[in-house]
N, C-alpha and C positions, 0 to 999 in steps of 0.2 A: 609441431606436435605438443610441445610443452604448454604452449598457449592454449591449445584446444583442451588439454587435460585440465588446465586450471579453470577454464570456462565450465567444464563438466562438474568439477568439484563445487564451484561457486553456485552453479545451478541447482545441484542436489541439496546443498545447504539451504539455499533460498526457498526452495519448494517445501522442504520439510519444516523449516522454521515457520513459514507463513501458514502452513496447514495446521500445525500444532497450536500456534499462538494468535493467528488471525492477522498478523502483520510482521514486519521486520525483514522479510526477504528482499523487498525493493531497496531498502536502505543499505543492506549488506552488499548487494550487487553494485549500486552506484558508488559507494565508498571504495570498494575493491577495484572497480574498473577505472575510477578516477586516478588511481595511482599510476596507470599506464597510458591513459587517454585524457583528452580534455573533458571537463564536465559536460559539455554539450554532447560529445560523442558518447560518453558514458550513459547519459539519459536516453539517447537515440538507440543505443544497443540494448539496454535493459528493458525498455518499455514494450516492444513487440513480444519479447520472451515472457515478460510478466503477464501480458494480456493472455497468452496461451495458458499459462499456469492458472490464472484466475478463472478463465473460461472452464477449465477442467474442474476446479473446485466448485464453481457455480453449478455445473452439470451434476456433480456428485451430490451436492447438498440442496438441490433445487427445491425440494419439498420443505426445507426448513427456512427458506428465505422470507423475511418480513417484507412483503411486496410494497406496502405502503411507505415504509422507511426508505427502501431501495429506490423506489420510483421518484420520491420527492428529492432525494439526494442527487439522482442522475439528472434531473431537470436543471440543476445549477452546475453540476460537475462537468457535463459534456461541453457546454459553451466556455466555461471557465478554463478548463484544461486545454481546449483548442486555442483559445486566445493566449494563454501562457506558453504553449508550445510554439506558436508563431513568433512570439517575442523572444523566447529563450534567453532571457536576461535574469540576473540575480536580483532578489529583493534585499533590502537592508537586513543584515543578520540579526540585529537587535529586535526588529519587529517579529521575525519568525520565532526567535527564542521566547519572546514574551507570549506569543500565541501558544506555543508548545507547553510552556509552564502553566499558563492559565487554564488551558483545556484539560491538561492532565490533572491538575488540582481539582477541577470540577468533576471529572470522572471518578477520582478516588473518594471524594466526599459522598458522591452518590452511591458508590459501591459499599461504603461503610455504613450507609443508612442515615447519615447526617444531613443529606439533601435529598428531597423527594421530587425535585423538579424534573419534568419530562418535556423536552422540546417537542412542539407540535410539528406536523408535517410541513407547515408553512415555513418554519424556521430552518428546516433542512435545505430548502432551496437556495437561499442566499449563502448559507454556510457551505454548501456544495460548490457554489460559484467561487468563493474565496479559496477553498481547499484546492479546487481545480487549478487555479492560477499558480498557487504556491507549489503544488506537486509538479507541474510542468516546467517551472522556471528554476526550482531549487533542488528537486528530488526529495526533499524532506517534508513537503507539505502533506504527503500522504499519511504521515504520522498523525495528523489531526483527525483522520477518519476514525481511528480506534476510540479515542476519548469521546468523540461525537456520538458514535454508535453505542458506546457503553452507557452514556447518559440517557439513552432512550429505553434502557432496561434490558437490552439484548444480552444474552449469555450463551455459553456453550455452542452447540451446533448451529443455532439460529444466528448467533453473533458471527461465527466464522463464515457461514453461507452468505449473509447479508454483506459482510465486509468484502467478500469476493465479488458480489454484484456491484458494490460501490466502486471497487477497484477496476472492474471492467469498463465502467463509464469513464473513469479517469483516464485509463490507458487508451481507449478509443479516441478520445478528444486529443490527448497528447500526441498520438501518432499522426493524426490529421494535421496538427499544428506543426510538428517537426517536419513532416513531408512538405508542407507549404513553405517552410523556412529553409529547405534544402539540407536538412540534417540526416535524412534517411538515404543512405547510399548502399551500394552493393556490399561494401565491407561491413557496414553496421548490420545489414540484414543477414549476412553470413554468420556473424557472431551471434545474432539473435536466434538463429535456427539451432545452433549448438546449445545455447542456454535454454531454449524452450524444451528440447528433448530431455535435458538434465532436470529441469524443473518438474516435468511430469513424473520423472522417477522419484524425485524428492517428495512430490505430492503423495505418491503411493506409499512411500515409507512413513510419512507423517500421518496419513490416514490410518494406517495399521497401528501405529503407536497410540494415536488418539483414541482408538476404540478400546484400548485397555487402560485408559487413564481415568481415574475417578473424577467426577465433576469438580470437586473442591480443588484438586491439583490443577485441572485445566483452567479454572478461574484464576488461580494464583499465577500460572504461567502467562496467561493473557496480560495481566497487570504487570508482571515482572518484566516481560519483554518490552511492554510499552515504556516502562521507566528507564530501561537500559537504552532503548533507542533514543528517547528524549535526551538522556544524559549525553549520548554521543553527539547529538545535534547541537546541544547547548555548548559542548566542549569545542565545537567548531570543526569536527571531523567531517 
């Protein structure tokens, strides 16, 4: 009973955080679940639940999705995350940290107006491939989605909705890869169902709060959560 209650709390927090800031929920779940399970089990438990949450966010924000960006990212993310899920091995921590810091710096420079670079749709395909592999093998690669989308100029509702579309592509590929590798079991699916229901509740809470949030505050929250998540990843959590 206590374990189920903990899953509910984690799911609500993850759903609310991701709906408000566009990211962070997946990192929260993997970090918390890894305290009681192996990293592979934590990834297998969280991914189906996060897929449900992102499908809900995608449905709610469908009209705001930047389809060109989402489509280009998915072309790379689907095969990349499937491959990473099948391998289910960790990449060198130093490489991931360098990518996180570099991509975050790019997003912050762009947001401050000091950099006007906008990656074309073609650049999103190989980027999606790399992010897919990282997301499926380490659980932190998904953090690269946020700075990547922010550098395309997306903000507010369009950013959150397109991030949900990108996350759907990542999780579909991951689940296929985890299933192929034997990581999806009855136990992990049971935990995923509880998490999924709680994430939907968190989504509703986050959506309600975001509707009353000024655009400037929402933008600060997006970048603030990005920096906190990157700091946690760099710290080795």
